[in-house]
C-alpha positions as a Python dict, from the first residue, in 0.01 Angstrom:
ca = {
    (1, 'M'): (0, 0, 0),
    (2, 'D'): (-96, 278, 0),
    (3, 'L'): (167, 519, 172),
    (4, 'D'): (-41, 835, 134),
    (5, 'S'): (-266, 731, 383),
    (6, 'H'): (-44, 660, 675),
    (7, 'I'): (97, 1067, 603),
    (8, 'R'): (-82, 1319, 840),
    (9, 'R'): (-122, 1670, 716),
    (10, 'I'): (-104, 1989, 987),
    (11, 'P'): (-204, 2294, 909),
    (12, 'D'): (-75, 2611, 1024),
    (13, 'F'): (288, 2448, 1156),
    (14, 'P'): (580, 2614, 1147),
    (15, 'K'): (390, 2874, 1054),
    (16, 'P'): (17, 3005, 908),
    (17, 'G'): (29, 2935, 571),
    (18, 'I'): (201, 2604, 584),
    (19, 'L'): (92, 2230, 506),
    (20, 'F'): (292, 2003, 686),
    (21, 'Y'): (332, 1684, 604),
    (22, 'D'): (453, 1458, 932),
    (23, 'I'): (604, 1112, 932),
    (24, 'S'): (559, 1074, 1240),
    (25, 'T'): (230, 857, 1129),
    (26, 'L'): (397, 629, 858),
    (27, 'L'): (704, 538, 1101),
    (28, 'H'): (417, 446, 1366),
    (29, 'N'): (259, 178, 1134),
    (30, 'A'): (534, -25, 1142),
    (31, 'A'): (402, -190, 826),
    (32, 'A'): (347, 177, 626),
    (33, 'W'): (726, 267, 729),
    (34, 'A'): (835, -113, 586),
    (35, 'A'): (641, -3, 259),
    (36, 'A'): (787, 323, 263),
    (37, 'V'): (1169, 157, 235),
    (38, 'E'): (1064, -102, 24),
    (39, 'R'): (949, 145, -195),
    (40, 'M'): (1213, 402, -140),
    (41, 'S'): (1502, 43, -198),
    (42, 'G'): (1358, 22, -513),
    (43, 'L'): (1386, 335, -622),
    (44, 'V'): (1726, 352, -645),
    (45, 'A'): (1870, -57, -674),
    (46, 'D'): (1910, 28, -1048),
    (47, 'W'): (2201, 295, -930),
    (48, 'K'): (2341, 0, -764),
    (49, 'P'): (2518, 200, -492),
    (50, 'D'): (2869, 121, -322),
    (51, 'L'): (2688, 346, -45),
    (52, 'V'): (2386, 515, 102),
    (53, 'A'): (2441, 846, 241),
    (54, 'G'): (2162, 998, 465),
    (55, 'I'): (2088, 1347, 562),
    (56, 'E'): (2047, 1422, 945),
    (57, 'S'): (1845, 1360, 1095),
    (58, 'R'): (1481, 1233, 919),
    (59, 'G'): (1715, 1148, 647),
    (60, 'F'): (1870, 851, 865),
    (61, 'L'): (1527, 668, 957),
    (62, 'F'): (1500, 513, 557),
    (63, 'A'): (1892, 543, 429),
    (64, 'A'): (1992, 288, 712),
    (65, 'P'): (1764, -16, 637),
    (66, 'V'): (1785, 146, 312),
    (67, 'S'): (2126, -3, 336),
    (68, 'I'): (2008, -275, 441),
    (69, 'A'): (1792, -386, 234),
    (70, 'L'): (2083, -318, -80),
    (71, 'G'): (2370, -445, 85),
    (72, 'T'): (2561, -130, 117),
    (73, 'G'): (2728, 114, 382),
    (74, 'M'): (2592, 446, 547),
    (75, 'V'): (2729, 753, 597),
    (76, 'M'): (2632, 976, 764),
    (77, 'V'): (2570, 1352, 665),
    (78, 'R'): (2578, 1578, 989),
    (79, 'K'): (2515, 1948, 1114),
    (80, 'V'): (2839, 2116, 1249),
    (81, 'G'): (2987, 1972, 1564),
    (82, 'K'): (2796, 1650, 1555),
    (83, 'L'): (3042, 1384, 1387),
    (84, 'P'): (3359, 1299, 1619),
    (85, 'G'): (3685, 1260, 1475),
    (86, 'T'): (3811, 1483, 1172),
    (87, 'V'): (3574, 1552, 936),
    (88, 'V'): (3478, 1739, 579),
    (89, 'S'): (3241, 2010, 555),
    (90, 'H'): (3080, 2201, 326),
    (91, 'S'): (2912, 2551, 399),
    (92, 'Y'): (2648, 2665, 150),
    (93, 'D'): (2390, 2948, 179),
    (94, 'L'): (1987, 2941, 275),
    (95, 'E'): (1747, 3221, 185),
    (96, 'Y'): (1826, 3396, 495),
    (97, 'G'): (2204, 3302, 642),
    (98, 'S'): (2395, 2965, 602),
    (99, 'D'): (2530, 2642, 746),
    (100, 'T'): (2760, 2427, 738),
    (101, 'L'): (2750, 2035, 679),
    (102, 'Q'): (2965, 1727, 766),
    (103, 'V'): (3079, 1389, 673),
    (104, 'S'): (3388, 1156, 845),
    (105, 'D'): (3646, 1174, 659),
    (106, 'G'): (3758, 854, 519),
    (107, 'L'): (3420, 683, 482),
    (108, 'V'): (3353, 716, 170),
    (109, 'P'): (3629, 601, -75),
    (110, 'R'): (3717, 840, -394),
    (111, 'G'): (3500, 695, -684),
    (112, 'A'): (3244, 492, -430),
    (113, 'R'): (2899, 505, -642),
    (114, 'V'): (2703, 705, -347),
    (115, 'V'): (2273, 742, -300),
    (116, 'L'): (2196, 1069, -124),
    (117, 'I'): (1772, 937, 78),
    (118, 'D'): (1596, 1239, 263),
    (119, 'D'): (1295, 1190, 382),
    (120, 'L'): (1124, 1555, 174),
    (121, 'I'): (1295, 1792, -65),
    (122, 'A'): (1084, 2122, -80),
    (123, 'T'): (1347, 2392, -201),
    (124, 'G'): (1646, 2156, -254),
    (125, 'G'): (1895, 2377, -61),
    (126, 'T'): (2061, 2120, 223),
    (127, 'A'): (2004, 1789, -63),
    (128, 'R'): (2217, 1999, -311),
    (129, 'A'): (2501, 2120, -61),
    (130, 'T'): (2490, 1728, -19),
    (131, 'V'): (2574, 1645, -357),
    (132, 'Q'): (2827, 1899, -366),
    (133, 'L'): (2959, 1773, -92),
    (134, 'L'): (2989, 1436, -162),
    (135, 'Q'): (3155, 1516, -521),
    (136, 'K'): (3431, 1755, -307),
    (137, 'I'): (3540, 1401, -140),
    (138, 'G'): (3531, 1233, -460),
    (139, 'A'): (3202, 1051, -456),
    (140, 'E'): (3005, 994, -799),
    (141, 'V'): (2663, 1079, -672),
    (142, 'A'): (2452, 853, -883),
    (143, 'G'): (2119, 1043, -748),
    (144, 'A'): (1859, 1144, -480),
    (145, 'A'): (1625, 958, -360),
    (146, 'F'): (1320, 1098, -145),
    (147, 'L'): (1038, 968, 72),
    (148, 'I'): (827, 1294, -32),
    (149, 'E'): (888, 1614, -276),
    (150, 'L'): (688, 1943, -235),
    (151, 'D'): (597, 1992, -584),
    (152, 'G'): (611, 2394, -739),
    (153, 'L'): (918, 2478, -530),
    (154, 'G'): (1199, 2326, -800),
    (155, 'G'): (1421, 2105, -547),
    (156, 'A'): (1469, 1809, -760),
    (157, 'A'): (1541, 2068, -1043),
    (158, 'R'): (1824, 2234, -898),
    (159, 'M'): (2000, 1901, -760),
    (160, 'G'): (2240, 1833, -1042),
    (161, 'V'): (2110, 1452, -1049),
    (162, 'E'): (1892, 1237, -1130),
    (163, 'V'): (1593, 1262, -861),
    (164, 'R'): (1323, 984, -784),
    (165, 'R'): (1085, 1059, -525),
    (166, 'A'): (758, 779, -349),
    (167, 'L'): (554, 1073, -308),
    (168, 'T'): (487, 1442, -427),
    (169, 'Y'): (259, 1648, -254),
    (170, 'P'): (195, 2047, -386),
    (171, 'A'): (366, 2309, -229),
}
């Protein structure tokens, strides 16, 4: 299936000069969404993960069905205050400030092979911080897969792990 034909382009969103690649139209079409999940599952299957990690929030939309397809569990990587119980945190710098990601303590066993899944990689800041968080708790991050990579922003090169993507668009 041609996944690209299900990605809507919205110019000047969220600000002038930005071309936004909207996955809402892909998610709206069951066959396209299923094809995207199948493609992403195929991208990471040879890494043989024990767990799939999804980044809040659109990463959950792909990580959950990929984990089911691969027969693994899934762990959610969330922003501060969104997870109950004890959490492990990792703070990181952004272009204009900082942010913190968290994962529930004890859900990722030391040495577990984890694959990171998200909908899009641009500069790679949040995805790289997720890799660092997972490594901090003792996971072996086998790689990361994204539905979309915005080429030219260097995100994949900053990851520190192998990156695979289903679609690539110019930034």
